[in-house]
C-alpha positions as a Markdown table, in Angstrom:
| # | Residue | x | y | z |
|---|---|---|---|---|
| 1 | Met | -32.3 | -150.1 | -29.1 |
| 2 | Thr | -31.1 | -147.3 | -31.4 |
| 3 | Thr | -29.1 | -144.4 | -30.6 |
| 4 | Ser | -28.2 | -141.5 | -32.7 |
| 5 | Pro | -24.7 | -140.1 | -32.6 |
| 6 | Pro | -24.0 | -137.3 | -29.8 |
| 7 | Asn | -24.3 | -134.2 | -31.7 |
| 8 | Phe | -21.5 | -131.6 | -30.8 |
| 9 | Ala | -22.1 | -128.0 | -31.6 |
| 10 | Pro | -19.2 | -125.7 | -31.4 |
| 11 | Gly | -20.2 | -122.6 | -29.3 |
| 12 | Pro | -19.3 | -119.0 | -29.5 |
| 13 | Glu | -15.2 | -118.7 | -29.3 |
| 14 | Ser | -14.3 | -115.8 | -26.7 |
| 15 | Asp | -14.0 | -112.3 | -28.4 |
| 16 | Tyr | -12.9 | -109.3 | -26.2 |
| 17 | Ser | -13.0 | -107.1 | -29.5 |
| 18 | Gly | -15.9 | -105.5 | -27.7 |
| 19 | Val | -14.0 | -104.6 | -24.2 |
| 20 | Val | -15.0 | -101.4 | -22.8 |
| 21 | Pro | -11.8 | -100.0 | -21.3 |
| 22 | Leu | -11.9 | -97.9 | -18.1 |
| 23 | Gly | -9.8 | -94.9 | -18.0 |
| 24 | Glu | -9.1 | -95.1 | -21.9 |
| 25 | Pro | -6.9 | -91.8 | -22.7 |
| 26 | Ser | -8.5 | -89.1 | -24.5 |
| 27 | Asp | -7.7 | -88.0 | -28.3 |
| 28 | Ala | -5.8 | -85.1 | -26.8 |
| 29 | Glu | -3.6 | -87.1 | -24.3 |
| 30 | Ser | -3.0 | -89.7 | -26.9 |
| 31 | Ala | -1.9 | -87.4 | -29.6 |
| 32 | Arg | 0.4 | -85.6 | -26.7 |
| 33 | Pro | 4.0 | -86.1 | -28.0 |
| 34 | Pro | 6.3 | -87.6 | -25.3 |
| 35 | Ile | 8.8 | -85.6 | -23.5 |
| 36 | Pro | 12.4 | -86.3 | -24.6 |
| 37 | Lys | 14.5 | -87.1 | -21.8 |
| 38 | Asp | 17.5 | -84.7 | -23.2 |
| 39 | Ala | 14.8 | -81.9 | -22.8 |
| 40 | Ser | 14.1 | -83.0 | -19.2 |
| 41 | Arg | 17.7 | -83.1 | -18.1 |
| 42 | Val | 18.2 | -79.5 | -19.5 |
| 43 | Arg | 15.5 | -78.2 | -17.6 |
| 44 | Glu | 17.0 | -79.6 | -14.6 |
| 45 | Ile | 20.2 | -78.5 | -15.0 |
| 46 | Thr | 18.8 | -74.9 | -15.8 |
| 47 | Ala | 16.9 | -74.8 | -12.4 |
| 48 | Ala | 20.0 | -76.0 | -10.8 |
| 49 | Gly | 21.8 | -73.1 | -12.0 |
| 50 | Leu | 19.2 | -70.8 | -11.2 |
| 51 | Ala | 19.2 | -72.1 | -7.6 |
| 52 | Val | 22.9 | -71.5 | -7.2 |
| 53 | Ser | 22.7 | -67.9 | -8.7 |
| 54 | Ala | 20.0 | -67.2 | -6.3 |
| 55 | Ala | 22.0 | -68.3 | -3.5 |
| 56 | Val | 25.1 | -66.4 | -4.4 |
| 57 | Val | 23.0 | -63.1 | -4.8 |
| 58 | Ala | 21.0 | -63.7 | -1.6 |
| 59 | Val | 24.6 | -63.8 | 0.2 |
| 60 | Val | 25.6 | -60.9 | -1.3 |
| 61 | Ser | 22.8 | -58.8 | -0.9 |
| 62 | Thr | 22.5 | -59.2 | 2.7 |
| 63 | Leu | 26.1 | -57.1 | 2.9 |
| 64 | Leu | 24.5 | -54.5 | 0.7 |
| 65 | Pro | 22.5 | -51.7 | 2.5 |
| 66 | Tyr | 18.8 | -52.1 | 1.7 |
| 67 | Glu | 17.5 | -48.6 | 3.5 |
| 68 | Lys | 19.6 | -45.7 | 4.4 |
| 69 | Phe | 18.6 | -42.1 | 5.9 |
| 70 | Gly | 20.6 | -39.2 | 6.7 |
| 71 | Ser | 20.4 | -35.6 | 8.1 |
| 72 | Ala | 21.6 | -32.7 | 6.3 |
| 73 | Ser | 22.9 | -29.5 | 7.8 |
| 74 | Ala | 21.8 | -25.8 | 6.9 |
| 75 | Lys | 24.2 | -25.9 | 4.4 |
| 76 | Glu | 22.8 | -28.7 | 2.6 |
| 77 | Thr | 25.6 | -30.8 | 3.2 |
| 78 | Pro | 24.8 | -34.4 | 4.8 |
| 79 | Ala | 25.7 | -34.6 | 8.7 |
| 80 | Phe | 25.8 | -38.1 | 8.9 |
| 81 | Thr | 24.1 | -41.0 | 7.0 |
| 82 | Val | 22.9 | -44.6 | 8.9 |
| 83 | Gln | 22.8 | -47.6 | 6.5 |
| 84 | Leu | 21.1 | -50.6 | 7.3 |
| 85 | Thr | 22.1 | -54.0 | 6.0 |
| 86 | Ser | 20.6 | -57.5 | 7.1 |
| 87 | Trp | 23.3 | -57.9 | 9.7 |
| 88 | Arg | 24.2 | -54.2 | 11.2 |
| 89 | Gln | 23.8 | -50.5 | 10.8 |
| 90 | Ala | 26.7 | -48.4 | 9.9 |
| 91 | Val | 27.1 | -44.7 | 10.7 |
| 92 | Ser | 29.1 | -42.3 | 8.7 |
| 93 | Pro | 30.6 | -40.1 | 9.6 |
| 94 | Ser | 30.0 | -40.1 | 13.2 |
| 95 | Pro | 26.9 | -37.7 | 14.3 |
| 96 | Glu | 28.0 | -35.0 | 16.9 |
| 97 | Val | 25.4 | -36.3 | 19.2 |
| 98 | Gly | 25.6 | -39.8 | 20.7 |
| 99 | Trp | 24.2 | -42.3 | 18.3 |
| 100 | Asp | 22.8 | -45.5 | 19.7 |
| 101 | Ala | 23.2 | -48.2 | 17.1 |
| 102 | Gly | 21.0 | -50.4 | 19.1 |
| 103 | Ser | 19.6 | -53.7 | 17.5 |
| 104 | Val | 18.5 | -54.4 | 13.6 |
| 105 | Ala | 16.2 | -57.2 | 12.3 |
| 106 | Leu | 18.9 | -59.8 | 11.3 |
| 107 | Phe | 17.1 | -60.8 | 8.1 |
| 108 | Gly | 20.6 | -62.5 | 7.1 |
| 109 | Ile | 20.0 | -65.3 | 9.1 |
| 110 | Pro | 16.9 | -66.6 | 7.2 |
| 111 | Tyr | 18.2 | -65.7 | 3.9 |
| 112 | Ser | 21.2 | -67.6 | 4.4 |
| 113 | Leu | 19.3 | -70.5 | 5.3 |
| 114 | Ala | 17.3 | -69.8 | 1.9 |
| 115 | Ala | 20.8 | -70.0 | 0.3 |
| 116 | Val | 21.6 | -73.1 | 1.9 |
| 117 | Val | 18.2 | -74.8 | 1.0 |
| 118 | Leu | 18.5 | -73.8 | -2.7 |
| 119 | Leu | 22.2 | -74.8 | -2.9 |
| 120 | Val | 21.3 | -78.4 | -1.6 |
| 121 | Ser | 18.4 | -78.3 | -4.1 |
| 122 | Ala | 20.8 | -77.8 | -7.1 |
| 123 | Gly | 22.9 | -80.5 | -6.0 |
| 124 | Leu | 20.1 | -82.7 | -5.8 |
| 125 | Leu | 18.8 | -81.9 | -9.4 |
| 126 | Leu | 22.2 | -82.4 | -10.8 |
| 127 | Gly | 22.9 | -85.8 | -9.1 |
| 128 | Val | 19.3 | -86.8 | -9.0 |
| 129 | Ala | 18.8 | -90.7 | -9.4 |
| 130 | Gly | 15.2 | -92.0 | -9.5 |
| 131 | Thr | 11.7 | -90.9 | -8.9 |
| 132 | Lys | 12.4 | -90.5 | -4.8 |
| 133 | Gly | 15.3 | -88.4 | -5.2 |
| 134 | Arg | 13.5 | -86.2 | -7.8 |
| 135 | Arg | 10.8 | -85.7 | -5.3 |
| 136 | Ile | 12.9 | -84.6 | -2.5 |
| 137 | Ala | 14.7 | -82.0 | -4.8 |
| 138 | Arg | 11.5 | -80.6 | -6.0 |
| 139 | Leu | 10.2 | -80.6 | -2.5 |
| 140 | Thr | 13.5 | -78.4 | -1.3 |
| 141 | Ile | 13.7 | -76.1 | -4.2 |
| 142 | Thr | 10.0 | -75.0 | -3.6 |
| 143 | Ala | 10.8 | -74.4 | 0.2 |
| 144 | Gly | 13.7 | -72.3 | -0.9 |
| 145 | Ala | 11.8 | -70.6 | -3.4 |
| 146 | Thr | 8.9 | -70.0 | -0.8 |
| 147 | Ala | 11.2 | -68.6 | 1.7 |
| 148 | Ala | 13.0 | -66.2 | -0.8 |
| 149 | Leu | 9.7 | -64.9 | -2.1 |
| 150 | Ser | 8.3 | -64.5 | 1.6 |
| 151 | Met | 11.1 | -62.6 | 2.7 |
| 152 | Phe | 11.2 | -60.3 | -0.2 |
| 153 | Ala | 7.6 | -59.2 | 0.2 |
| 154 | Met | 8.0 | -58.6 | 4.0 |
| 155 | Met | 11.2 | -56.4 | 3.2 |
| 156 | Ala | 9.8 | -54.6 | 0.5 |
| 157 | Ala | 7.0 | -53.8 | 2.6 |
| 158 | Asn | 9.4 | -52.4 | 5.5 |
| 159 | Val | 11.3 | -50.2 | 2.8 |
| 160 | Phe | 8.3 | -48.7 | 1.4 |
| 161 | Ala | 7.0 | -47.8 | 5.0 |
| 162 | Phe | 10.4 | -46.7 | 5.6 |
| 163 | Val | 10.8 | -44.4 | 2.5 |
| 164 | Ser | 7.3 | -43.2 | 3.0 |
| 165 | Ala | 8.4 | -41.9 | 6.5 |
| 166 | Gly | 10.4 | -39.0 | 4.6 |
| 167 | Glu | 7.3 | -37.5 | 3.1 |
| 168 | Asn | 6.3 | -36.3 | 6.5 |
| 169 | Glu | 6.4 | -32.4 | 7.0 |
| 170 | Ser | 8.5 | -32.9 | 10.1 |
| 171 | Ala | 11.0 | -34.9 | 8.3 |
| 172 | Lys | 11.2 | -32.6 | 5.8 |
| 173 | Ala | 11.8 | -29.6 | 8.1 |
| 174 | Ala | 14.6 | -31.6 | 9.9 |
| 175 | Gly | 16.5 | -32.2 | 6.7 |
| 176 | Ile | 16.2 | -35.8 | 7.2 |
| 177 | Thr | 15.9 | -38.0 | 4.1 |
| 178 | Tyr | 14.7 | -41.7 | 3.7 |
| 179 | Glu | 16.1 | -43.9 | 0.8 |
| 180 | Ser | 16.0 | -47.6 | -0.2 |
| 181 | Gly | 19.5 | -49.2 | -0.8 |
| 182 | Pro | 20.7 | -51.6 | -3.4 |
| 183 | Gly | 20.3 | -54.6 | -1.0 |
| 184 | Ile | 16.5 | -54.5 | -1.7 |
| 185 | Trp | 16.7 | -54.8 | -5.6 |
| 186 | Gly | 19.2 | -57.9 | -5.0 |
| 187 | Phe | 16.6 | -59.5 | -3.0 |
| 188 | Leu | 14.2 | -58.8 | -5.5 |
| 189 | Ile | 16.5 | -60.7 | -8.0 |
| 190 | Val | 16.9 | -63.6 | -5.6 |
| 191 | Ala | 13.2 | -64.0 | -5.5 |
| 192 | Val | 12.9 | -64.1 | -9.2 |
| 193 | Leu | 15.5 | -66.6 | -9.7 |
| 194 | Ala | 14.1 | -68.8 | -6.9 |
| 195 | Val | 10.8 | -69.0 | -8.3 |
| 196 | Gly | 12.0 | -69.8 | -12.0 |
| 197 | Ala | 14.2 | -72.7 | -10.8 |
| 198 | Ala | 11.2 | -74.1 | -8.8 |
| 199 | Val | 8.9 | -73.8 | -11.6 |
| 200 | Leu | 11.4 | -75.3 | -14.2 |
| 201 | Ala | 12.0 | -77.9 | -11.4 |
| 202 | Leu | 8.2 | -78.7 | -10.9 |
| 203 | Leu | 7.8 | -79.4 | -14.8 |
| 204 | Pro | 6.8 | -83.1 | -15.9 |
| 205 | Thr | 9.9 | -85.0 | -16.7 |
| 206 | Ala | 10.3 | -87.8 | -19.3 |
| 207 | Glu | 10.3 | -90.7 | -16.9 |
| 208 | Ala | 6.9 | -89.5 | -15.4 |
| 209 | Ala | 5.4 | -89.1 | -18.9 |
| 210 | Gln | 6.8 | -92.4 | -19.8 |
| 211 | Ala | 5.3 | -94.2 | -16.7 |
| 212 | Glu | 1.9 | -92.8 | -17.4 |
| 213 | Met | 1.8 | -94.0 | -20.9 |
| 214 | Ala | 3.1 | -97.3 | -19.8 |
| 215 | Thr | -0.1 | -98.0 | -17.7 |
| 216 | Pro | -2.4 | -100.3 | -19.4 |
| 217 | Pro | -6.0 | -99.2 | -19.6 |
| 218 | Met | -8.3 | -101.1 | -17.3 |
| 219 | Gly | -11.3 | -102.8 | -18.6 |
| 220 | Ile | -14.0 | -105.5 | -18.5 |
| 221 | Pro | -14.9 | -107.9 | -21.5 |
| 222 | Met | -18.3 | -106.6 | -22.9 |
| 223 | Pro | -19.6 | -109.0 | -25.7 |
| 224 | Gln | -21.3 | -106.9 | -28.9 |
| 225 | Ala | -24.9 | -107.4 | -29.3 |
| 226 | Ser | -24.4 | -108.9 | -32.9 |
| 227 | Gln | -22.2 | -111.6 | -31.4 |
| 228 | Val | -24.3 | -113.1 | -28.8 |
| 229 | Gln | -25.7 | -116.3 | -30.2 |
| 230 | Pro | -27.5 | -119.0 | -28.8 |
| 231 | Gln | -25.5 | -121.8 | -27.8 |
| 232 | Ala | -26.6 | -125.4 | -28.9 |
| 233 | Pro | -26.5 | -128.4 | -26.4 |
| 234 | Gln | -23.0 | -129.9 | -26.2 |
| 235 | Val | -24.3 | -133.7 | -26.2 |
| 236 | Ala | -27.8 | -134.6 | -27.3 |
| 237 | Glu | -29.1 | -137.7 | -26.1 |
| 238 | Ile | -31.8 | -139.7 | -27.7 |
| 239 | Leu | -33.5 | -141.8 | -25.0 |
| 240 | Glu | -35.0 | -145.4 | -26.2 |
| 241 | Ser | -38.6 | -145.0 | -27.0 |
| 242 | Pro | -41.3 | -147.5 | -27.3 |
| 243 | Ala | -41.2 | -147.4 | -31.2 |
| 244 | Asn | -37.4 | -148.2 | -31.4 |
| 245 | Lys | -37.6 | -151.6 | -29.7 |
């Protein structure tokens, strides 16, 4: 009985050069330069400064009259003037007839709350640590900016309607004038500063960009067609035949 030695043919080695990645970044994303950490920190500090400025201007603006009206006598001299602030209304000098001050819209309360939220947001941005703290800071500063912008839109509509009342013939005949006050312009500055702070805080940071770039693309091995070769048998056995006996 004769046998031939086993024939071991090496199989094709594993080659992953044809791997097709899933979610591979595009050329525009790969060419995008990374965000410097210093630039991200400067934006956060600037956003915190704008938030603090908006909070201070908001508190000061609540003390200023945002609209006022007055009555003039026949000699074109003002008989009295009423100034409305976010907390009260002041009459000067006192009119000859009784004047009921009544109640006023306390716009100072929501503006004070918005100022507190902006101050807290500034503190979080200056002392932020980690992704969780940064998310909280972005949430609070967005809430403060939204409140400031909504309050200004409501007060601006109120002042516009108030001033438009002075265009009536009855108001002109009575010598009553309606004007806007400096407080409404202060609230406009608050809205601009708060929105600017929120925009800077919501911009992507260096840590977020690095975390995105560090994520490897997922894929599955797909061998190329040119590399597919038939695999030879690992062991070839020659059975004993009658001719070999």
